C-alpha positions, -999 to 999 in steps of 0.1 A, spaced: 0 0 0 28 24 8 45 16 -24 13 26 -42 11 59 -24 47 66 -32 42 58 -69 11 80 -69 29 109 -53 59 104 -77 36 106 -107 13 134 -94 32 160 -114 20 142 -146 -16 149 -139 -17 185 -154 -1 171 -186 -26 143 -188 -54 168 -183 -41 190 -211 -37 159 -234 -73 149 -226 -86 184 -235 -67 184 -268 -80 149 -276 -116 160 -269 -112 191 -292 -97 169 -319 -125 143 -315 -152 170 -317 -136 183 -349 -135 148 -364 -171 142 -355 -182 175 -371 -163 166 -402 -179 131 -404 -213 146 -399 -207 170 -427 -196 142 -450 -227 122 -441 -249 152 -450 -231 154 -484 -236 116 -491 -272 111 -479 -290 128 -508 -271 105 -532 -282 75 -512 -319 85 -515 -316 88 -552 -299 54 -555 -325 38 -532 -353 52 -554 -337 38 -585 -333 4 -569 -370 5 -559 -380 13 -595 -358 -15 -608 -373 -40 -584 -408 -29 -593 -399 -33 -630 -385 -68 -624 -416 -78 -604 -439 -65 -632 -420 -86 -658 -423 -117 -636 -460 -110 -629 -454 -106 -592 -475 -82 -571 
């Protein structure tokens, strides 16, 4: 137990550095998430168009096969 306390006291000076690293990581993560959200917004309209085309193709195939 005493060894643990000694180790904790010895490394206590690293806590501010770790805190700063965590803040920087959080900012970087938030920036990455914002960029990903922007990319998703750019891609989604294309998905809707492709999905409509697939639905039309499936409908045409079903009509040819006489399926409801």
